[in-house]
PyMOL Python script that loads the backbone (N, CA, C, O; Angstrom):
from pymol import cmd

cmd.read_pdbstr("""\
ATOM      1  N   MET A   1      22.554  23.358 -45.812  1.00  0.00           N
ATOM      2  CA  MET A   1      21.275  23.362 -46.497  1.00  0.00           C
ATOM      3  C   MET A   1      21.413  22.727 -47.879  1.00  0.00           C
ATOM      4  O   MET A   1      20.832  23.216 -48.848  1.00  0.00           O
ATOM      5  N   ASN A   2      22.165  21.660 -47.970  1.00  0.00           N
ATOM      6  CA  ASN A   2      22.343  20.990 -49.247  1.00  0.00           C
ATOM      7  C   ASN A   2      21.046  20.392 -49.762  1.00  0.00           C
ATOM      8  O   ASN A   2      20.860  20.270 -50.973  1.00  0.00           O
ATOM      9  N   GLU A   3      20.148  20.018 -48.863  1.00  0.00           N
ATOM     10  CA  GLU A   3      18.904  19.394 -49.289  1.00  0.00           C
ATOM     11  C   GLU A   3      18.030  20.357 -50.084  1.00  0.00           C
ATOM     12  O   GLU A   3      17.284  19.933 -50.967  1.00  0.00           O
ATOM     13  N   LEU A   4      18.116  21.650 -49.776  1.00  0.00           N
ATOM     14  CA  LEU A   4      17.279  22.633 -50.456  1.00  0.00           C
ATOM     15  C   LEU A   4      17.994  23.310 -51.620  1.00  0.00           C
ATOM     16  O   LEU A   4      17.353  24.030 -52.385  1.00  0.00           O
ATOM     17  N   ASP A   5      19.288  23.106 -51.776  1.00  0.00           N
ATOM     18  CA  ASP A   5      20.092  23.745 -52.820  1.00  0.00           C
ATOM     19  C   ASP A   5      19.908  25.264 -52.826  1.00  0.00           C
ATOM     20  O   ASP A   5      19.562  25.854 -53.849  1.00  0.00           O
ATOM     21  N   LEU A   6      20.143  25.884 -51.669  1.00  0.00           N
ATOM     22  CA  LEU A   6      20.002  27.332 -51.549  1.00  0.00           C
ATOM     23  C   LEU A   6      21.364  27.998 -51.663  1.00  0.00           C
ATOM     24  O   LEU A   6      22.377  27.470 -51.203  1.00  0.00           O
ATOM     25  N   THR A   7      21.364  29.153 -52.279  1.00  0.00           N
ATOM     26  CA  THR A   7      22.571  29.972 -52.301  1.00  0.00           C
ATOM     27  C   THR A   7      22.689  30.657 -50.944  1.00  0.00           C
ATOM     28  O   THR A   7      21.713  30.695 -50.194  1.00  0.00           O
ATOM     29  N   PRO A   8      23.847  31.192 -50.615  1.00  0.00           N
ATOM     30  CA  PRO A   8      23.971  31.874 -49.319  1.00  0.00           C
ATOM     31  C   PRO A   8      22.957  33.009 -49.138  1.00  0.00           C
ATOM     32  O   PRO A   8      22.451  33.199 -48.032  1.00  0.00           O
ATOM     33  N   GLY A   9      22.657  33.749 -50.173  1.00  0.00           N
ATOM     34  CA  GLY A   9      21.662  34.823 -50.064  1.00  0.00           C
ATOM     35  C   GLY A   9      20.268  34.274 -49.816  1.00  0.00           C
ATOM     36  O   GLY A   9      19.517  34.825 -49.011  1.00  0.00           O
ATOM     37  N   GLN A  10      19.918  33.195 -50.501  1.00  0.00           N
ATOM     38  CA  GLN A  10      18.609  32.581 -50.290  1.00  0.00           C
ATOM     39  C   GLN A  10      18.524  31.979 -48.891  1.00  0.00           C
ATOM     40  O   GLN A  10      17.481  32.045 -48.240  1.00  0.00           O
ATOM     41  N   TYR A  11      19.622  31.396 -48.439  1.00  0.00           N
ATOM     42  CA  TYR A  11      19.661  30.823 -47.101  1.00  0.00           C
ATOM     43  C   TYR A  11      19.452  31.908 -46.048  1.00  0.00           C
ATOM     44  O   TYR A  11      18.696  31.712 -45.096  1.00  0.00           O
ATOM     45  N   LEU A  12      20.113  33.041 -46.213  1.00  0.00           N
ATOM     46  CA  LEU A  12      19.963  34.151 -45.275  1.00  0.00           C
ATOM     47  C   LEU A  12      18.530  34.674 -45.279  1.00  0.00           C
ATOM     48  O   LEU A  12      17.972  34.951 -44.217  1.00  0.00           O
ATOM     49  N   ALA A  13      17.932  34.812 -46.456  1.00  0.00           N
ATOM     50  CA  ALA A  13      16.547  35.274 -46.547  1.00  0.00           C
ATOM     51  C   ALA A  13      15.608  34.266 -45.890  1.00  0.00           C
ATOM     52  O   ALA A  13      14.663  34.654 -45.204  1.00  0.00           O
ATOM     53  N   PHE A  14      15.860  32.993 -46.092  1.00  0.00           N
ATOM     54  CA  PHE A  14      15.034  31.943 -45.484  1.00  0.00           C
ATOM     55  C   PHE A  14      15.092  32.020 -43.960  1.00  0.00           C
ATOM     56  O   PHE A  14      14.059  31.937 -43.296  1.00  0.00           O
ATOM     57  N   ILE A  15      16.284  32.176 -43.406  1.00  0.00           N
ATOM     58  CA  ILE A  15      16.441  32.269 -41.953  1.00  0.00           C
ATOM     59  C   ILE A  15      15.756  33.518 -41.419  1.00  0.00           C
ATOM     60  O   ILE A  15      15.080  33.449 -40.393  1.00  0.00           O
ATOM     61  N   LEU A  16      15.913  34.656 -42.086  1.00  0.00           N
ATOM     62  CA  LEU A  16      15.279  35.894 -41.625  1.00  0.00           C
ATOM     63  C   LEU A  16      13.762  35.785 -41.650  1.00  0.00           C
ATOM     64  O   LEU A  16      13.099  36.201 -40.699  1.00  0.00           O
ATOM     65  N   ILE A  17      13.208  35.239 -42.710  1.00  0.00           N
ATOM     66  CA  ILE A  17      11.753  35.079 -42.804  1.00  0.00           C
ATOM     67  C   ILE A  17      11.255  34.129 -41.725  1.00  0.00           C
ATOM     68  O   ILE A  17      10.215  34.370 -41.113  1.00  0.00           O
ATOM     69  N   THR A  18      11.994  33.054 -41.491  1.00  0.00           N
ATOM     70  CA  THR A  18      11.609  32.101 -40.447  1.00  0.00           C
ATOM     71  C   THR A  18      11.630  32.759 -39.073  1.00  0.00           C
ATOM     72  O   THR A  18      10.720  32.541 -38.274  1.00  0.00           O
ATOM     73  N   LEU A  19      12.649  33.558 -38.787  1.00  0.00           N
ATOM     74  CA  LEU A  19      12.729  34.241 -37.494  1.00  0.00           C
ATOM     75  C   LEU A  19      11.613  35.269 -37.329  1.00  0.00           C
ATOM     76  O   LEU A  19      11.059  35.406 -36.238  1.00  0.00           O
ATOM     77  N   VAL A  20      11.278  35.993 -38.397  1.00  0.00           N
ATOM     78  CA  VAL A  20      10.186  36.967 -38.331  1.00  0.00           C
ATOM     79  C   VAL A  20       8.866  36.253 -38.067  1.00  0.00           C
ATOM     80  O   VAL A  20       8.068  36.713 -37.250  1.00  0.00           O
ATOM     81  N   LEU A  21       8.628  35.141 -38.744  1.00  0.00           N
ATOM     82  CA  LEU A  21       7.390  34.389 -38.512  1.00  0.00           C
ATOM     83  C   LEU A  21       7.330  33.837 -37.095  1.00  0.00           C
ATOM     84  O   LEU A  21       6.267  33.847 -36.473  1.00  0.00           O
ATOM     85  N   LEU A  22       8.444  33.360 -36.583  1.00  0.00           N
ATOM     86  CA  LEU A  22       8.487  32.867 -35.210  1.00  0.00           C
ATOM     87  C   LEU A  22       8.202  33.993 -34.220  1.00  0.00           C
ATOM     88  O   LEU A  22       7.432  33.809 -33.278  1.00  0.00           O
ATOM     89  N   ALA A  23       8.812  35.149 -34.425  1.00  0.00           N
ATOM     90  CA  ALA A  23       8.574  36.289 -33.538  1.00  0.00           C
ATOM     91  C   ALA A  23       7.114  36.718 -33.587  1.00  0.00           C
ATOM     92  O   ALA A  23       6.534  37.047 -32.553  1.00  0.00           O
ATOM     93  N   TYR A  24       6.517  36.720 -34.766  1.00  0.00           N
ATOM     94  CA  TYR A  24       5.108  37.092 -34.898  1.00  0.00           C
ATOM     95  C   TYR A  24       4.207  36.104 -34.164  1.00  0.00           C
ATOM     96  O   TYR A  24       3.278  36.509 -33.466  1.00  0.00           O
ATOM     97  N   GLU A  25       4.479  34.811 -34.319  1.00  0.00           N
ATOM     98  CA  GLU A  25       3.667  33.806 -33.629  1.00  0.00           C
ATOM     99  C   GLU A  25       3.797  33.932 -32.118  1.00  0.00           C
ATOM    100  O   GLU A  25       2.800  33.814 -31.405  1.00  0.00           O
ATOM    101  N   LEU A  26       5.003  34.170 -31.618  1.00  0.00           N
ATOM    102  CA  LEU A  26       5.182  34.345 -30.178  1.00  0.00           C
ATOM    103  C   LEU A  26       4.477  35.603 -29.681  1.00  0.00           C
ATOM    104  O   LEU A  26       3.857  35.584 -28.618  1.00  0.00           O
ATOM    105  N   TYR A  27       4.565  36.687 -30.434  1.00  0.00           N
ATOM    106  CA  TYR A  27       3.880  37.924 -30.069  1.00  0.00           C
ATOM    107  C   TYR A  27       2.374  37.698 -30.016  1.00  0.00           C
ATOM    108  O   TYR A  27       1.708  38.118 -29.069  1.00  0.00           O
ATOM    109  N   ARG A  28       1.845  37.035 -31.031  1.00  0.00           N
ATOM    110  CA  ARG A  28       0.409  36.769 -31.083  1.00  0.00           C
ATOM    111  C   ARG A  28      -0.020  35.838 -29.953  1.00  0.00           C
ATOM    112  O   ARG A  28      -1.092  36.020 -29.376  1.00  0.00           O
ATOM    113  N   PHE A  29       0.801  34.851 -29.634  1.00  0.00           N
ATOM    114  CA  PHE A  29       0.471  33.908 -28.568  1.00  0.00           C
ATOM    115  C   PHE A  29       0.401  34.605 -27.219  1.00  0.00           C
ATOM    116  O   PHE A  29      -0.542  34.384 -26.459  1.00  0.00           O
ATOM    117  N   TYR A  30       1.387  35.448 -26.910  1.00  0.00           N
ATOM    118  CA  TYR A  30       1.426  36.085 -25.599  1.00  0.00           C
ATOM    119  C   TYR A  30       0.407  37.209 -25.457  1.00  0.00           C
ATOM    120  O   TYR A  30      -0.040  37.473 -24.341  1.00  0.00           O
ATOM    121  N   ASN A  31       0.030  37.868 -26.518  1.00  0.00           N
ATOM    122  CA  ASN A  31      -0.896  38.989 -26.405  1.00  0.00           C
ATOM    123  C   ASN A  31      -2.357  38.599 -26.582  1.00  0.00           C
ATOM    124  O   ASN A  31      -3.240  39.289 -26.074  1.00  0.00           O
ATOM    125  N   ASP A  32      -2.628  37.524 -27.281  1.00  0.00           N
ATOM    126  CA  ASP A  32      -4.011  37.140 -27.529  1.00  0.00           C
ATOM    127  C   ASP A  32      -4.507  36.035 -26.611  1.00  0.00           C
ATOM    128  O   ASP A  32      -5.684  35.680 -26.665  1.00  0.00           O
ATOM    129  N   SER A  33      -3.645  35.487 -25.774  1.00  0.00           N
ATOM    130  CA  SER A  33      -4.082  34.385 -24.923  1.00  0.00           C
ATOM    131  C   SER A  33      -4.991  34.919 -23.821  1.00  0.00           C
ATOM    132  O   SER A  33      -4.751  35.982 -23.250  1.00  0.00           O
ATOM    133  N   GLU A  34      -6.027  34.162 -23.544  1.00  0.00           N
ATOM    134  CA  GLU A  34      -6.971  34.542 -22.502  1.00  0.00           C
ATOM    135  C   GLU A  34      -6.509  33.957 -21.175  1.00  0.00           C
ATOM    136  O   GLU A  34      -5.838  32.926 -21.131  1.00  0.00           O
ATOM    137  N   ILE A  35      -6.876  34.627 -20.108  1.00  0.00           N
ATOM    138  CA  ILE A  35      -6.569  34.113 -18.781  1.00  0.00           C
ATOM    139  C   ILE A  35      -7.729  33.218 -18.364  1.00  0.00           C
ATOM    140  O   ILE A  35      -8.879  33.654 -18.305  1.00  0.00           O
ATOM    141  N   ILE A  36      -7.411  31.979 -18.082  1.00  0.00           N
ATOM    142  CA  ILE A  36      -8.432  31.007 -17.710  1.00  0.00           C
ATOM    143  C   ILE A  36      -8.455  30.903 -16.193  1.00  0.00           C
ATOM    144  O   ILE A  36      -7.433  30.629 -15.562  1.00  0.00           O
ATOM    145  N   GLU A  37      -9.623  31.123 -15.617  1.00  0.00           N
ATOM    146  CA  GLU A  37      -9.766  31.001 -14.177  1.00  0.00           C
ATOM    147  C   GLU A  37     -10.461  29.686 -13.868  1.00  0.00           C
ATOM    148  O   GLU A  37     -11.520  29.381 -14.416  1.00  0.00           O
ATOM    149  N   LEU A  38      -9.856  28.922 -12.994  1.00  0.00           N
ATOM    150  CA  LEU A  38     -10.427  27.644 -12.611  1.00  0.00           C
ATOM    151  C   LEU A  38     -11.426  27.851 -11.484  1.00  0.00           C
ATOM    152  O   LEU A  38     -11.202  28.678 -10.600  1.00  0.00           O
ATOM    153  N   PRO A  39     -12.523  27.110 -11.509  1.00  0.00           N
ATOM    154  CA  PRO A  39     -13.483  27.232 -10.409  1.00  0.00           C
ATOM    155  C   PRO A  39     -12.888  26.647  -9.129  1.00  0.00           C
ATOM    156  O   PRO A  39     -12.068  25.729  -9.166  1.00  0.00           O
ATOM    157  N   ASP A  40     -13.318  27.198  -8.007  1.00  0.00           N
ATOM    158  CA  ASP A  40     -12.829  26.698  -6.725  1.00  0.00           C
ATOM    159  C   ASP A  40     -13.391  25.309  -6.473  1.00  0.00           C
ATOM    160  O   ASP A  40     -14.579  25.057  -6.675  1.00  0.00           O
ATOM    161  N   LYS A  41     -12.520  24.415  -6.028  1.00  0.00           N
ATOM    162  CA  LYS A  41     -12.945  23.051  -5.716  1.00  0.00           C
ATOM    163  C   LYS A  41     -13.378  22.989  -4.254  1.00  0.00           C
ATOM    164  O   LYS A  41     -12.789  23.652  -3.400  1.00  0.00           O
ATOM    165  N   PRO A  42     -14.393  22.203  -3.970  1.00  0.00           N
ATOM    166  CA  PRO A  42     -14.724  21.997  -2.554  1.00  0.00           C
ATOM    167  C   PRO A  42     -13.627  21.155  -1.900  1.00  0.00           C
ATOM    168  O   PRO A  42     -12.967  20.353  -2.561  1.00  0.00           O
ATOM    169  N   GLN A  43     -13.448  21.345  -0.623  1.00  0.00           N
ATOM    170  CA  GLN A  43     -12.412  20.601   0.083  1.00  0.00           C
ATOM    171  C   GLN A  43     -12.744  19.116   0.068  1.00  0.00           C
ATOM    172  O   GLN A  43     -13.852  18.708   0.416  1.00  0.00           O
ATOM    173  N   GLU A  44     -11.767  18.317  -0.340  1.00  0.00           N
ATOM    174  CA  GLU A  44     -11.951  16.872  -0.360  1.00  0.00           C
ATOM    175  C   GLU A  44     -11.376  16.272   0.913  1.00  0.00           C
ATOM    176  O   GLU A  44     -10.547  16.878   1.592  1.00  0.00           O
ATOM    177  N   GLU A  45     -11.838  15.064   1.218  1.00  0.00           N
ATOM    178  CA  GLU A  45     -11.316  14.373   2.385  1.00  0.00           C
ATOM    179  C   GLU A  45      -9.870  13.959   2.114  1.00  0.00           C
ATOM    180  O   GLU A  45      -9.511  13.687   0.968  1.00  0.00           O
ATOM    181  N   PRO A  46      -9.053  13.910   3.139  1.00  0.00           N
ATOM    182  CA  PRO A  46      -7.690  13.414   2.932  1.00  0.00           C
ATOM    183  C   PRO A  46      -7.715  11.980   2.406  1.00  0.00           C
ATOM    184  O   PRO A  46      -8.679  11.245   2.621  1.00  0.00           O
ATOM    185  N   ALA A  47      -6.657  11.602   1.723  1.00  0.00           N
ATOM    186  CA  ALA A  47      -6.608  10.277   1.102  1.00  0.00           C
ATOM    187  C   ALA A  47      -6.715   9.161   2.129  1.00  0.00           C
ATOM    188  O   ALA A  47      -7.241   8.090   1.824  1.00  0.00           O
ATOM    189  N   SER A  48      -6.227   9.394   3.335  1.00  0.00           N
ATOM    190  CA  SER A  48      -6.276   8.333   4.349  1.00  0.00           C
ATOM    191  C   SER A  48      -7.712   8.011   4.752  1.00  0.00           C
ATOM    192  O   SER A  48      -7.984   6.886   5.170  1.00  0.00           O
ATOM    193  N   GLN A  49      -8.626   8.951   4.641  1.00  0.00           N
ATOM    194  CA  GLN A  49     -10.014   8.692   5.006  1.00  0.00           C
ATOM    195  C   GLN A  49     -10.793   8.053   3.866  1.00  0.00           C
ATOM    196  O   GLN A  49     -11.875   7.512   4.097  1.00  0.00           O
ATOM    197  N   GLN A  50     -10.274   8.102   2.641  1.00  0.00           N
ATOM    198  CA  GLN A  50     -10.973   7.532   1.507  1.00  0.00           C
ATOM    199  C   GLN A  50     -10.632   6.063   1.291  1.00  0.00           C
ATOM    200  O   GLN A  50     -11.323   5.389   0.527  1.00  0.00           O
ATOM    201  N   LEU A  51      -9.597   5.549   1.933  1.00  0.00           N
ATOM    202  CA  LEU A  51      -9.154   4.187   1.700  1.00  0.00           C
ATOM    203  C   LEU A  51     -10.069   3.179   2.381  1.00  0.00           C
ATOM    204  O   LEU A  51     -10.702   3.464   3.398  1.00  0.00           O
ATOM    205  N   ASN A  52     -10.116   2.010   1.793  1.00  0.00           N
ATOM    206  CA  ASN A  52     -10.841   0.891   2.373  1.00  0.00           C
ATOM    207  C   ASN A  52     -10.107   0.451   3.637  1.00  0.00           C
ATOM    208  O   ASN A  52      -8.877   0.433   3.640  1.00  0.00           O
ATOM    209  N   PRO A  53     -10.806   0.098   4.699  1.00  0.00           N
ATOM    210  CA  PRO A  53     -10.114  -0.322   5.922  1.00  0.00           C
ATOM    211  C   PRO A  53      -9.289  -1.595   5.728  1.00  0.00           C
ATOM    212  O   PRO A  53      -8.357  -1.839   6.494  1.00  0.00           O
ATOM    213  N   ASN A  54      -9.606  -2.397   4.737  1.00  0.00           N
ATOM    214  CA  ASN A  54      -8.864  -3.635   4.494  1.00  0.00           C
ATOM    215  C   ASN A  54      -7.682  -3.432   3.552  1.00  0.00           C
ATOM    216  O   ASN A  54      -7.046  -4.405   3.147  1.00  0.00           O
ATOM    217  N   TYR A  55      -7.381  -2.205   3.201  1.00  0.00           N
ATOM    218  CA  TYR A  55      -6.321  -1.926   2.236  1.00  0.00           C
ATOM    219  C   TYR A  55      -4.964  -2.405   2.742  1.00  0.00           C
ATOM    220  O   TYR A  55      -4.191  -2.984   1.978  1.00  0.00           O
ATOM    221  N   GLY A  56      -4.670  -2.176   3.989  1.00  0.00           N
ATOM    222  CA  GLY A  56      -3.384  -2.598   4.548  1.00  0.00           C
ATOM    223  C   GLY A  56      -3.229  -4.103   4.542  1.00  0.00           C
ATOM    224  O   GLY A  56      -2.142  -4.613   4.268  1.00  0.00           O
ATOM    225  N   ALA A  57      -4.305  -4.827   4.841  1.00  0.00           N
ATOM    226  CA  ALA A  57      -4.246  -6.287   4.817  1.00  0.00           C
ATOM    227  C   ALA A  57      -3.993  -6.786   3.404  1.00  0.00           C
ATOM    228  O   ALA A  57      -3.256  -7.753   3.213  1.00  0.00           O
ATOM    229  N   TYR A  58      -4.587  -6.148   2.426  1.00  0.00           N
ATOM    230  CA  TYR A  58      -4.379  -6.538   1.033  1.00  0.00           C
ATOM    231  C   TYR A  58      -2.918  -6.353   0.646  1.00  0.00           C
ATOM    232  O   TYR A  58      -2.329  -7.231   0.015  1.00  0.00           O
ATOM    233  N   ILE A  59      -2.338  -5.236   1.012  1.00  0.00           N
ATOM    234  CA  ILE A  59      -0.939  -4.973   0.690  1.00  0.00           C
ATOM    235  C   ILE A  59      -0.044  -5.990   1.385  1.00  0.00           C
ATOM    236  O   ILE A  59       0.918  -6.477   0.792  1.00  0.00           O
ATOM    237  N   TRP A  60      -0.352  -6.311   2.629  1.00  0.00           N
ATOM    238  CA  TRP A  60       0.451  -7.277   3.368  1.00  0.00           C
ATOM    239  C   TRP A  60       0.385  -8.649   2.710  1.00  0.00           C
ATOM    240  O   TRP A  60       1.413  -9.306   2.550  1.00  0.00           O
ATOM    241  N   LEU A  61      -0.816  -9.092   2.324  1.00  0.00           N
ATOM    242  CA  LEU A  61      -0.963 -10.395   1.679  1.00  0.00           C
ATOM    243  C   LEU A  61      -0.291 -10.424   0.313  1.00  0.00           C
ATOM    244  O   LEU A  61       0.334 -11.421  -0.046  1.00  0.00           O
ATOM    245  N   ALA A  62      -0.411  -9.354  -0.445  1.00  0.00           N
ATOM    246  CA  ALA A  62       0.214  -9.312  -1.762  1.00  0.00           C
ATOM    247  C   ALA A  62       1.727  -9.395  -1.628  1.00  0.00           C
ATOM    248  O   ALA A  62       2.384 -10.056  -2.432  1.00  0.00           O
ATOM    249  N   GLY A  63       2.277  -8.742  -0.636  1.00  0.00           N
ATOM    250  CA  GLY A  63       3.716  -8.793  -0.428  1.00  0.00           C
ATOM    251  C   GLY A  63       4.186 -10.173  -0.016  1.00  0.00           C
ATOM    252  O   GLY A  63       5.262 -10.603  -0.431  1.00  0.00           O
ATOM    253  N   ARG A  64       3.411 -10.873   0.786  1.00  0.00           N
ATOM    254  CA  ARG A  64       3.798 -12.213   1.227  1.00  0.00           C
ATOM    255  C   ARG A  64       3.674 -13.225   0.099  1.00  0.00           C
ATOM    256  O   ARG A  64       4.468 -14.162   0.017  1.00  0.00           O
ATOM    257  N   ARG A  65       2.695 -13.046  -0.762  1.00  0.00           N
ATOM    258  CA  ARG A  65       2.456 -14.044  -1.807  1.00  0.00           C
ATOM    259  C   ARG A  65       3.438 -13.911  -2.964  1.00  0.00           C
ATOM    260  O   ARG A  65       3.925 -14.920  -3.474  1.00  0.00           O
ATOM    261  N   TYR A  66       3.739 -12.682  -3.386  1.00  0.00           N
ATOM    262  CA  TYR A  66       4.525 -12.486  -4.595  1.00  0.00           C
ATOM    263  C   TYR A  66       5.988 -12.169  -4.334  1.00  0.00           C
ATOM    264  O   TYR A  66       6.764 -12.062  -5.284  1.00  0.00           O
ATOM    265  N   ASN A  67       6.383 -12.019  -3.101  1.00  0.00           N
ATOM    266  CA  ASN A  67       7.797 -11.700  -2.834  1.00  0.00           C
ATOM    267  C   ASN A  67       8.453 -12.815  -2.075  1.00  0.00           C
ATOM    268  O   ASN A  67       9.640 -12.731  -1.758  1.00  0.00           O
TER     269      ASN A  67
END
""", "prot")
cmd.dss("prot")
cmd.show_as("cartoon", "prot")
cmd.util.cbc("prot")
cmd.orient("prot")
């Protein structure tokens, strides 16, 4: 802790205060957090049914042209 020019006693007090503040923040975070419930999603179609029928041809042409 050369940057702060602390004596060993000040360094110990700094670490203890920092740990107490961290413990308090963690305690507050875990006890005050609300439980968020997500709404149910309607069932979506599988990805294979959402694709354009020409998708495979596009992939085939892109592979032939650029590779």
